[in-house]
C-alpha positions, -999 to 999 in steps of 0.1 A, spaced: -15 -612 505 -13 -619 468 -7 -652 451 -1 -663 416 -16 -693 400 2 -709 371 -22 -715 343 -24 -750 331 -16 -755 294 -48 -769 278 -41 -801 260 -61 -803 228 -75 -836 215 -58 -850 184 -89 -842 163 -89 -806 175 -52 -801 170 -53 -815 135 -83 -793 126 -64 -763 140 -33 -771 119 -54 -775 87 -74 -743 94 -42 -723 98 -26 -738 67 -57 -731 46 -57 -695 59 -21 -690 48 -28 -707 14 -56 -683 7 -37 -652 17 -2 -660 6 -2 -691 -16 4 -728 -12 42 -724 -14 41 -706 19 26 -736 37 54 -754 55 56 -774 87 79 -748 103 56 -719 93 25 -735 107 44 -743 139 54 -707 143 19 -694 136 4 -718 162 33 -714 187 41 -751 187 71 -772 176 73 -782 140 76 -818 152 41 -815 166 29 -805 132 48 -833 115 32 -857 139 -1 -851 121 14 -844 87 47 -862 81 54 -842 50 47 -807 38 31 -822 6 4 -838 27 -3 -806 46 -4 -785 14 -29 -810 -2 -51 -809 30 -49 -771 31 -61 -768 -4 -89 -794 1 -101 -776 32 -102 -742 15 -118 -756 -17 -145 -775 3 -153 -743 23 -156 -724 -10 -180 -750 -25 -203 -750 6 -203 -711 7 -209 -706 -30 -232 -735 -37 -247 -748 -5 -262 -783 -5 -299 -785 -12 -321 -786 19 -334 -820 10 -323 -848 -13 -325 -836 -48 -333 -801 -36 -370 -805 -41 -385 -803 -7 -412 -777 2 -399 -743 11 -366 -746 -8 -355 -721 -34 -360 -729 -71 -331 -742 -91 -331 -709 -109 -328 -690 -77 -300 -712 -64 -281 -708 -96 -286 -671 -96 -273 -669 -60 -243 -689 -70 -234 -665 -98 -239 -635 -75 -214 -650 -51 -187 -654 -77 -174 -619 -74 -156 -598 -49 -124 -603 -27 -133 -637 -14 -139 -651 -49 -107 -635 -61 -87 -652 -33 -101 -686 -40 -96 -682 -78 -60 -674 -72 -57 -705 -50 -71 -727 -77 -47 -713 -103 -19 -718 -78 -29 -754 -70 -33 -764 -107 2 -751 -114 17 -770 -85 0 -803 -95 28 -808 -121 52 -814 -92 30 -826 -63 11 -859 -67 -8 -855 -34 -21 -821 -45 -29 -834 -79 -52 -860 -64 -68 -835 -41 -75 -810 -70 -91 -838 -90 -113 -848 -61 -124 -812 -56 -131 -808 -93 -154 -839 -91 -172 -824 -61 -178 -791 -79 -190 -808 -111 -212 -832 -91 -230 -805 -71 -235 -780 -99 -245 -808 -123 -271 -820 -97 -286 -785 -95 -289 -783 -133 -305 -818 -133 -331 -806 -108 -339 -775 -129 -343 -797 -160 -366 -821 -141 -387 -793 -128 -390 -777 -163 -371 -746 -152 -342 -754 -175 -342 -766 -211 -309 -778 -226 -298 -804 -252 -267 -812 -231 -264 -835 -202 -265 -816 -169 -230 -828 -161 -217 -813 -193 -235 -780 -186 -218 -779 -152 -184 -784 -167 -190 -757 -193 -200 -732 -166 -170 -739 -145 -147 -737 -175 -160 -702 -183 -156 -691 -147 -120 -706 -145 -111 -689 -178 -124 -655 -166 -104 -659 -134 -72 -667 -153 -77 -640 -179 -85 -613 -154 -56 -622 -131 -82 -638 -108 -95 -604 -100 -131 -603 -113 -137 -566 -104 -111 -555 -129 -130 -570 -159 -155 -551 -180 -190 -559 -168 -200 -576 -200 -169 -598 -198 -173 -606 -161 -209 -617 -167 -200 -641 -196 -207 -672 -175 -241 -659 -166 -250 -649 -201 -239 -682 -215 -258 -702 -188 -290 -682 -195 -288 -690 -232 -279 -727 -227 -306 -733 -201 -334 -716 -221 -338 -688 -196 -348 -652 -202 -322 -625 -202 -316 -614 -166 -331 -646 -151 -297 -653 -134 -289 -617 -124 -291 -581 -138 -273 -574 -170 -250 -543 -173 
């Protein structure tokens, strides 16, 4: 004799449900653009009512800002992971030069192209979306802070030599990378090698490093 057992619908905790919504919104933002993030779209993707999504995010504007913040934070942690110890100076950690070289090595390929497009997309939309404008500014501060801290460690250790403040060097590196993304249509593999490597070349010169210290030259 056969019997059927109706599966109980698993009720997710508020924290888990919110995280699921943000994760799906960030995924859509990266693949299709922030304009495609709507309460209805997220509800369809997760097979829940839009009213459930709006329970956590009363407006699309809030969800768009959170989606960008989630994607940008993930990008920062993947491209420039936090130092293993405070100040990045514990035993067994990579040198500041090695960490900076690894950072530049990661700023190429499909994943980098996707996040570059998202940053361009977000900065354009900040003209009309105050919540997103605040989140973009917060993420920019996080980027400058972490990269500036890495440069400061390198200077303190004697690996880097520069006349500029570490925070200024960090901004300059990011400006070059942003410019390359915009000029190349946010598709780094379409740029001539010498152009794609401009940020690396500039950083080596500014930080008093030998040519090739931050990666092979074309």
